[in-house]
C-alpha positions as CSV (number, residue, x, y, z in Angstrom):
1,M,24.9,-7.6,16.2
2,D,27.7,-7.8,13.7
3,L,28.4,-5.1,11.1
4,G,29.3,-5.9,7.5
5,L,29.9,-3.9,4.3
6,F,28.2,-4.1,0.9
7,V,30.9,-3.2,-1.6
8,I,30.3,-2.5,-5.3
9,A,33.5,-3.8,-6.7
10,T,34.4,-2.1,-10.0
11,Q,37.5,-0.9,-11.9
12,H,36.7,2.6,-10.5
13,A,36.7,1.5,-6.8
14,M,39.4,0.9,-4.2
15,P,41.1,-2.5,-5.1
16,I,39.2,-5.3,-3.4
17,D,42.2,-6.9,-1.7
18,R,43.2,-3.6,0.0
19,L,39.6,-2.8,0.9
20,A,38.9,-6.2,2.4
21,K,42.1,-6.0,4.5
22,A,41.2,-2.5,5.7
23,A,37.7,-3.6,6.6
24,E,39.1,-6.5,8.6
25,E,41.6,-4.3,10.4
26,R,38.7,-2.0,11.5
27,G,36.7,-4.9,12.9
28,F,34.0,-5.4,10.3
29,E,32.5,-8.9,10.4
30,S,31.9,-9.4,6.7
31,I,32.1,-8.0,3.2
32,W,29.5,-8.6,0.4
33,I,29.8,-8.1,-3.3
34,P,26.9,-8.0,-5.8
35,E,26.6,-9.6,-9.2
36,H,25.4,-8.5,-12.7
37,S,26.9,-10.3,-15.7
38,H,25.8,-7.3,-17.8
39,I,23.0,-4.7,-18.0
40,P,20.9,-4.8,-21.2
41,I,20.8,-1.2,-22.5
42,D,17.0,-1.3,-22.9
43,S,16.3,-2.7,-19.4
44,V,14.8,-0.6,-16.6
45,Y,15.0,-0.6,-12.8
46,P,11.7,-1.3,-10.9
47,G,9.7,1.8,-10.6
48,G,11.3,3.4,-13.6
49,V,14.3,4.6,-11.6
50,P,17.5,4.9,-13.7
51,I,19.8,1.9,-13.3
52,P,23.0,2.9,-11.4
53,K,26.0,3.1,-13.7
54,D,28.1,1.0,-11.4
55,Y,25.9,-2.0,-12.1
56,S,27.4,-2.2,-15.6
57,Y,30.9,-2.3,-14.2
58,T,30.6,-4.9,-11.4
59,F,33.4,-7.5,-11.1
60,D,32.6,-11.2,-10.9
61,P,31.9,-11.8,-7.2
62,F,33.6,-15.1,-6.9
63,I,36.9,-13.9,-8.3
64,S,36.7,-10.8,-6.3
65,L,36.0,-12.6,-3.1
66,A,38.8,-15.1,-3.7
67,I,41.2,-12.1,-4.0
68,A,39.7,-10.7,-0.8
69,A,40.2,-14.1,0.9
70,S,43.8,-14.1,0.0
71,A,44.4,-10.8,1.7
72,T,42.5,-11.5,4.9
73,S,42.1,-14.2,7.6
74,T,38.9,-13.6,9.6
75,I,36.4,-11.4,7.7
76,R,33.5,-13.3,6.2
77,L,33.0,-13.2,2.5
78,G,29.5,-12.9,1.0
79,T,27.7,-12.6,-2.3
80,G,25.1,-9.9,-2.1
81,I,23.5,-11.3,-4.2
82,C,24.5,-14.0,-6.5
83,L,22.1,-14.3,-9.5
84,V,22.0,-18.1,-9.4
85,I,19.3,-18.3,-12.1
86,E,21.7,-16.8,-14.6
87,R,24.3,-19.5,-13.8
88,D,25.1,-23.1,-14.5
89,T,24.2,-25.1,-11.4
90,I,27.1,-27.5,-11.3
91,M,29.8,-24.9,-12.0
92,T,28.3,-22.5,-9.4
93,A,28.3,-25.3,-6.8
94,K,32.0,-25.8,-7.6
95,E,32.8,-22.1,-7.2
96,V,31.0,-21.9,-3.9
97,S,32.7,-25.0,-2.4
98,T,36.1,-23.9,-3.8
99,L,35.8,-20.4,-2.3
100,D,34.7,-21.8,1.0
101,Y,37.6,-24.2,1.0
102,I,40.3,-21.7,0.2
103,S,39.0,-19.2,2.7
104,G,38.9,-21.6,5.5
105,G,35.1,-21.7,5.7
106,R,34.3,-18.0,5.6
107,F,31.8,-17.9,2.7
108,E,28.2,-16.6,3.0
109,F,26.1,-17.5,-0.1
110,G,23.6,-14.6,-0.6
111,I,21.3,-15.4,-3.4
112,G,18.3,-14.1,-5.3
113,A,16.2,-14.4,-8.4
114,G,16.9,-10.9,-9.6
115,W,14.7,-8.1,-11.0
116,N,16.2,-7.5,-14.5
117,Q,14.0,-9.6,-16.8
118,K,16.0,-8.9,-19.9
119,E,19.3,-9.8,-18.2
120,M,18.0,-13.2,-17.1
121,E,16.4,-13.8,-20.5
122,N,19.8,-13.3,-22.1
123,H,20.9,-16.3,-20.0
124,G,17.9,-18.4,-21.2
125,T,15.9,-18.0,-17.9
126,S,12.2,-17.4,-18.0
127,Y,11.1,-14.6,-15.6
128,N,7.9,-16.4,-14.7
129,T,9.6,-19.6,-13.5
130,R,12.7,-18.0,-12.0
131,F,11.9,-18.9,-8.4
132,A,11.1,-22.5,-9.3
133,K,14.4,-22.7,-11.0
134,L,16.2,-21.1,-8.1
135,R,14.8,-23.7,-5.7
136,D,15.8,-26.6,-8.0
137,Q,19.3,-25.2,-8.3
138,I,19.9,-24.7,-4.6
139,L,18.6,-28.2,-3.7
140,A,20.8,-29.6,-6.4
141,M,23.8,-27.7,-5.1
142,R,23.2,-29.0,-1.6
143,T,23.5,-32.6,-2.8
144,I,26.8,-31.7,-4.6
145,W,28.2,-30.1,-1.4
146,T,27.2,-33.0,0.9
147,D,27.2,-36.3,-1.0
148,D,30.2,-38.2,-2.3
149,E,28.2,-39.4,-5.3
150,P,25.4,-36.7,-5.7
151,E,22.6,-37.0,-8.1
152,Y,19.5,-34.8,-8.7
153,H,16.5,-35.0,-10.8
154,G,14.3,-31.9,-11.0
155,D,12.4,-29.8,-13.5
156,F,15.2,-27.4,-14.1
157,V,18.3,-29.4,-13.0
158,D,18.9,-33.0,-13.8
159,F,22.1,-35.1,-13.4
160,G,23.0,-38.6,-12.6
161,P,25.6,-39.7,-10.0
162,M,28.8,-37.7,-10.2
163,W,32.1,-37.0,-8.3
164,S,32.7,-33.4,-7.4
165,W,35.3,-32.0,-4.9
166,P,36.3,-30.1,-2.9
167,K,33.4,-30.1,-0.5
168,P,32.9,-26.9,1.5
169,V,34.6,-26.5,4.9
170,Q,31.3,-25.5,6.4
171,Q,29.0,-28.5,6.6
172,P,26.5,-29.3,5.4
173,C,27.2,-26.2,3.3
174,P,27.9,-22.5,3.6
175,P,24.9,-20.5,4.8
176,V,22.4,-19.8,2.0
177,L,20.7,-16.4,2.5
178,L,17.8,-15.4,0.3
179,G,17.1,-11.8,-0.6
180,G,13.6,-10.3,-1.0
181,E,10.9,-8.9,1.3
182,S,7.6,-10.7,0.4
183,I,5.8,-13.4,2.4
184,H,6.7,-15.7,-0.5
185,T,10.4,-15.0,0.2
186,L,10.0,-15.9,3.9
187,R,8.3,-19.2,3.0
188,R,11.0,-20.0,0.5
189,I,13.7,-19.4,3.2
190,V,12.0,-21.8,5.6
191,D,11.7,-24.3,2.7
192,Y,15.3,-24.4,1.4
193,C,17.5,-21.6,2.8
194,D,19.4,-20.8,6.0
195,G,18.9,-17.1,6.4
196,W,17.1,-13.9,5.3
197,L,18.9,-11.0,3.5
198,P,16.2,-8.3,3.2
199,R,16.9,-4.8,1.8
200,A,16.4,-2.1,4.4
201,R,14.7,0.5,2.2
202,D,11.5,0.0,4.3
203,P,12.7,-0.7,7.9
204,E,9.1,-1.1,9.2
205,K,8.4,-3.8,6.6
206,V,11.7,-5.6,7.5
207,L,10.9,-5.5,11.2
208,Q,7.4,-6.9,10.6
209,G,9.0,-9.6,8.3
210,M,11.3,-10.6,11.1
211,D,8.4,-11.3,13.3
212,T,6.7,-13.3,10.6
213,L,9.8,-15.3,9.8
214,R,10.4,-16.1,13.4
215,Q,6.9,-17.6,13.6
216,L,7.3,-19.6,10.4
217,A,10.7,-20.9,11.5
218,R,9.3,-21.8,14.9
219,E,6.5,-23.8,13.3
220,A,9.2,-25.7,11.2
221,G,11.4,-26.3,14.2
222,R,14.1,-24.0,13.0
223,E,15.9,-20.8,14.0
224,I,16.7,-18.6,11.0
225,P,19.1,-15.6,11.3
226,V,18.5,-12.3,9.6
227,S,21.1,-10.1,7.9
228,I,19.9,-6.6,7.0
229,F,21.2,-5.5,3.6
230,A,22.1,-1.8,2.9
231,A,21.1,-0.9,6.5
232,P,20.7,2.9,7.3
233,P,23.1,3.7,10.1
234,K,20.3,5.4,12.0
235,Q,18.3,2.2,12.1
236,L,21.0,-0.1,13.5
237,S,19.8,-0.1,17.1
238,R,16.3,-1.0,16.0
239,F,17.5,-3.9,14.0
240,A,19.8,-5.1,16.8
241,D,17.0,-4.9,19.3
242,A,14.8,-6.9,17.0
243,G,17.4,-9.7,17.0
244,A,19.2,-9.3,13.6
245,K,22.4,-11.3,13.3
246,R,24.1,-8.6,11.3
247,S,23.5,-5.3,9.5
248,I,25.3,-4.6,6.2
249,L,26.3,-1.0,5.5
250,M,26.5,0.2,1.9
251,L,29.9,1.3,0.6
252,P,29.7,3.0,-2.9
253,A,32.4,2.4,-5.5
254,D,34.9,5.2,-5.0
255,N,38.6,5.9,-4.8
256,T,40.9,4.7,-2.0
257,E,41.0,8.0,-0.1
258,I,37.2,8.5,0.0
259,T,36.6,4.8,0.8
260,L,39.0,4.7,3.7
261,K,37.4,7.8,5.2
262,R,34.0,6.1,4.9
263,L,35.4,3.0,6.5
264,D,36.7,5.0,9.4
265,D,33.3,6.7,9.9
266,Y,31.5,3.4,9.7
267,A,33.9,1.8,12.1
268,K,32.8,4.2,14.8
269,L,29.4,2.3,14.7
270,I,31.0,-1.0,15.6
271,S,31.4,-0.2,19.3
272,G,28.5,2.2,19.4
């Protein structure tokens, strides 16, 4: 099982180019950056928990990962997660394919429909139809990435024949990994995604979900890898034994000295 890092990239954290290089040198397989365009002041986190302050400071993930790509050569670069429903479909497809191209095919497209209703409504997205929109957007992007003259006609995305390059290095497209832990998430993954990106706050639920996903994928004639997001170090062996492709360790936004120490501590788990 590979080990990756979830990094909250902000102005208060270790510069992303130096961090990505340090992570690659220590043998980490991937680096993942989250996305929030903004945090509405009157929004709340599920369960009433205060929204972490760093969420308001997050850098744009595609610019950050492009900088990380320029400083590295092997580490994979992921969005964890990209809030596709808050984005223009055609422009996001261009950003994905460009990042995959300039990185030599190292991009992992982690996506989700998000939890902050006010944030998505500021972008003109309805909370109740967010998953239907997400599906439309990903299917439309797939045509842009693979067809020379793509066109798509759906309920939320509609365009006639176009030209759009570059195409991604990874074909038919970079892996699309969907976040979430419900049975609906698992069915959506089998329908239009390439991998599962569950949060590990309830390890038992994730392990049960892996069994369910394996069965659903088998029925569809597919094999779908699992990447455990924000994995607790003490649970790594369980996830590995269950067949997870990778586990992603959480790296809080902090200064260079503290971050490098955390990297060194985490690196001990790679050969463990």
